[in-house]
N, C-alpha and C positions, 0 to 999 in steps of 0.2 A: 687482726694482725698483732703480734706480739711485739714486746719492746726488742726482741731480738731481730725482728724484720722492719720495724719502724721505730723512729724516735721522734718525739714530738710531731708526729704526722709525715715526718720526712723518712722516705726508704733508706735503709742503712746502706744499700748499694751506692747512693749518692755520697754518702760519707768517704767511701774508700779514696776516690781521686782527691778530695779535699785534704785528708789527712796526709796522703802520700805527697802533695805539694808542698804541706806544711813540714814534712819530714827532711827537709834539707836546710843545712846551716846558710848557705848563700841565700835560698829563697827566703828564709826567715829574715836575714839582714835586709833584704830589698824590701820586704813589707814593713820591717821596723823604720827603715828611712823613708819610705812613703806615709807612714803614719805619723812620723816625727816632723817632717819637712813638707808634707803636702806633694802634689804632683810633680813630676820631673822627667826630663828628657832621658833617652838613653844615655847619652853624653854625661849627663849630670849624674846618673846612677851608676856609672862606669868609674867616676873619679873617686880614687881612693881604694876601689876594689881590688882584691888580691887576685882576680881572675879575668880573663880577656872579655873584650866587649862582646865577641861572639858568644862566650858563655853566658854573659849576663843576658844576652838577647834571648838565649834557648831557656833560661831559667824564668824570664818574664813570660815566654810562650806558655810554659807549663802552669804559671800563675794565673794567666788569663784563661786558659782552657779550664782551670778549676773554679773560676769565677771569682778568684780573689783580687784581681787586678783588671782594670779598664784600659784601653789605649786609644788614642786617637792621633791623627797626622795634624802636625802644625808646621806647614812648610815643609822642609826637607828633614824635619825630626819627628820621631814618635814619641808623644808624651804619655807616660803612663801614671795612673792614680790608683788609690786603694779602693776596692769595693767592699765596703764594710758589711754587707749583708751577709756574706758567706763566712765571715769570721764570727758573727752573732750565730750563724748556724752551727759552726765546730762548738762555741761555747754551749749551745744547747744540747748537743750531743754529749759533751763532757758532763754537763750538769746531771743528764739522765744516767750516765754510767756512775758517777760519783754517788747518786742516790741508791742504785741498785748495789754497788759495794757496801755502803753504809747499812743498808738493810740486811745484806748478807753476813756482815761482821755482828750485827745486832742479834740476828738468829743464832749465829756460832757463841756469842757470848751468852746468851739465854741456854744454850744447850749445855755449855761447859759449866755454867752454875748450877 
């Protein structure tokens, strides 16, 4: 399998939903909040947000489906927490892509000289 089909042993097709989930400002803010303050209820995550509770809930569902967030029921609330494993996978994908670009630029530099 080539690097176009696999990165660090992970199929590229699995990266698309991950990066799609990361490609939204509200979802990035939610992830940053969870990384900074730890697990929080949807009520906590909505405080200070510029969007509705319904919108936050939908964003959390996208993050959960992408494996970036886990949630559990605690009484009447749903508590969400960061799932760092998927962020490490995203970092791995970006490392491979960065090395590929570095290599391509080095070949171009060699060719130009």
